C-alpha positions in Angstrom: 0.0 0.0 0.0 2.8 2.4 0.9 4.5 1.7 -2.4 1.2 2.4 -4.2 0.8 5.7 -2.4 4.4 6.8 -3.2 3.8 6.0 -6.9 0.6 8.0 -7.0 2.4 11.0 -5.3 5.2 10.7 -7.7 2.9 10.7 -10.7 1.0 13.7 -9.3 4.2 15.7 -8.8 5.3 14.8 -12.4 1.9 16.0 -13.7 2.2 19.2 -11.8 5.7 19.8 -13.1 4.9 19.1 -16.7 1.4 20.6 -17.0 2.6 24.1 -17.8 4.6 22.8 -20.7 2.0 20.5 -22.1 -0.7 23.1 -21.6 1.1 25.5 -23.9 1.2 23.1 -26.9 -1.4 24.2 -29.4 -2.1 27.8 -28.2 -0.9 29.6 -31.4 -3.6 30.7 -33.8 -3.5 32.0 -37.4 -6.4 33.9 -39.0 -7.9 33.2 -41.4 -7.7 29.4 -40.8 -9.1 26.5 -42.8 -11.5 26.1 -44.5 -10.9 29.6 -45.8 -8.8 29.6 -49.0 -6.9 32.7 -50.0 -5.1 33.7 -53.2 -1.6 35.0 -53.3 -0.5 37.4 -51.8 -2.4 36.5 -48.7 -2.8 38.7 -45.6 -3.4 37.2 -42.1 -2.5 37.4 -38.4 -0.9 35.3 -35.8 -1.3 35.4 -32.0 -1.5 33.2 -28.9 -4.7 32.5 -27.2 -5.8 34.6 -24.2 -4.1 33.6 -20.9 -1.3 31.7 -22.9 2.3 32.6 -22.3 4.1 34.6 -25.1 5.9 32.3 -27.6 9.5 33.1 -28.4 11.8 32.0 -31.2 8.7 31.9 -33.4 9.1 30.2 -36.8 6.8 29.8 -39.8 6.3 26.4 -41.3 5.2 26.3 -44.9 4.1 23.0 -46.5 3.3 22.6 -50.2 2.5 19.9 -52.7 5.0 18.6 -55.2 3.0 20.1 -58.0 3.2 23.4 -56.3 6.9 23.1 -55.8 7.5 22.1 -59.4 5.4 25.0 -60.6 7.2 27.7 -58.6 7.9 30.7 -60.8 9.5 32.9 -58.1 10.6 33.1 -54.5 8.1 32.4 -51.6 8.3 35.4 -49.3 6.8 36.4 -45.9 6.4 40.1 -45.0 5.6 41.8 -41.7 6.3 45.0 -39.9 9.7 44.4 -38.3 13.5 44.6 -38.5 14.0 41.2 -40.1 11.3 41.5 -42.7 10.9 40.4 -45.5 11.8 36.7 -45.3 12.7 34.9 -48.5 12.5 31.1 -48.1 16.0 29.8 -48.9 15.5 26.0 -48.7 12.7 23.5 -49.2 12.9 19.9 -47.9 11.2 17.0 -49.6 9.3 14.3 -47.5 7.7 11.0 -48.5 7.7 9.0 -45.2 4.2 9.2 -43.8 5.1 8.6 -40.2 7.9 11.2 -40.1 7.3 14.4 -38.1 8.4 17.8 -39.3 10.0 20.1 -38.4 12.8 18.6 -36.3 13.6 19.8 -32.9 10.1 19.7 -31.4 8.8 18.3 -28.1 6.4 15.3 -28.1 3.2 16.4 -29.7 4.5 19.6 -31.2 5.5 18.3 -34.7 3.2 17.4 -37.6 3.3 14.0 -39.3 3.8 13.9 -43.1 0.6 11.9 -43.3 -1.4 14.6 -41.6 0.1 17.4 -43.8 -0.6 15.4 -47.0 -4.2 14.9 -45.8 -4.8 18.6 -45.2 -3.3 19.3 -48.6 -5.4 16.7 -50.3 -2.5 15.1 -52.0 -0.8 11.7 -52.4 2.4 13.4 -53.8 5.5 14.0 -51.8 5.4 17.3 -49.8 8.0 20.1 -49.5 8.4 22.1 -46.4 10.4 25.1 -45.1 10.9 26.3 -41.5 12.2 29.8 -40.9 12.2 32.5 -38.1 9.5 35.2 -38.6 7.7 38.1 -36.9 10.9 39.0 -35.1 10.8 36.0 -32.8 7.9 36.7 -30.5 4.1 35.8 -30.7 1.9 37.4 -28.0 -1.8 37.8 -27.4 -1.7 40.8 -29.7 -2.5 40.0 -33.3 0.6 40.4 -35.6 -0.3 40.8 -39.3 1.9 39.2 -42.0 1.7 38.4 -45.7 2.8 35.4 -47.6 3.4 35.6 -51.4 3.5 32.4 -53.4 4.1 32.4 -57.2 3.4 29.0 -58.7 1.5 27.6 -61.7 -0.2 25.1 -59.3 -0.4 26.9 -55.9 -1.4 24.8 -52.9 0.3 25.5 -49.5 -0.4 25.3 -45.8 0.9 27.8 -43.2 1.7 26.9 -39.6 3.6 28.6 -36.8 5.7 27.2 -34.0 7.7 28.6 -31.1 8.9 28.1 -27.5 7.3 28.8 -24.2 9.0 28.4 -20.8 10.8 25.1 -20.0 10.4 23.4 -23.4 13.7 21.5 -23.0 17.0 22.2 -24.6 16.2 24.2 -27.6 13.0 22.4 -28.5 9.9 23.9 -30.0 6.9 23.1 -27.8 4.1 25.4 -29.0 2.3 25.3 -32.4 -0.9 25.9 -34.4 -3.1 22.8 -33.9 -2.7 20.5 -36.9 -6.4 20.7 -37.9 -6.5 24.5 -38.3 -3.5 25.6 -40.4 -3.3 29.3 -41.4 -4.5 28.8 -45.0 -4.6 26.9 -48.2 -3.9 28.6 -51.5 -6.1 26.4 -53.8 -5.3 25.2 -57.3 -7.4 26.9 -60.0 -9.6 23.8 -60.4 -10.5 24.0 -56.7 -11.5 27.6 -57.0 -13.8 26.8 -60.0 -15.3 23.8 -58.1 -16.0 25.9 -55.0 -17.4 28.7 -57.0 -19.7 26.3 -59.0 -20.9 24.8 -55.7 -21.8 28.2 -54.2 -23.6 29.3 -57.4 -25.6 26.0 -57.4 -26.5 26.5 -53.7 -27.7 30.1 -54.4 -29.8 29.0 -57.3 -31.4 26.2 -55.3 -32.2 28.6 -52.4 -33.7 31.1 -54.8 -36.0 28.5 -56.3 -37.1 27.3 -52.9 -38.2 30.9 -52.0 -40.4 31.0 -55.1 -42.5 28.0 -54.0 
């Protein structure tokens, strides 16, 4: 019985010690988020939820399809009001292994699996990702606007943000945008047409119902 009590006490203390860290994972938000689809250049904002700690060493994570990567006609850039703006993405990394998590250097639960990213992009192709510092390193509860410009003949890209709160471990990123609500998707032209056709059909249907 004494051993059981000691184990319970130990687990409780461990939970208390780690809860501030675990509680911070997933408090970053980007607006607009899915399912909103924007064209390039796209304007949006990043912040941390109310009552969440400021996130330092903030990085932007951009993930695109292989078709988007092969169709690039210029640099992908990120602009904001700050001393280190604008950011021109220097390097893209190709991934095919579904179980792999990106980016590297994250705590448990703070990275994104390739399978999840491909699912949100709606692709079976390999993906390409980039991970770079942005918005001068700090995300607070105040909304910080920034703009992403993507020039591609087949644009389709996700935007996430990661950073560090207190006690994330040695140099590890422990805060992120939740995987189900990335910043935005820049759709391929066919997707825009399909969405527009669906909306028109819905409006026509609603108008006809009002007549009867």
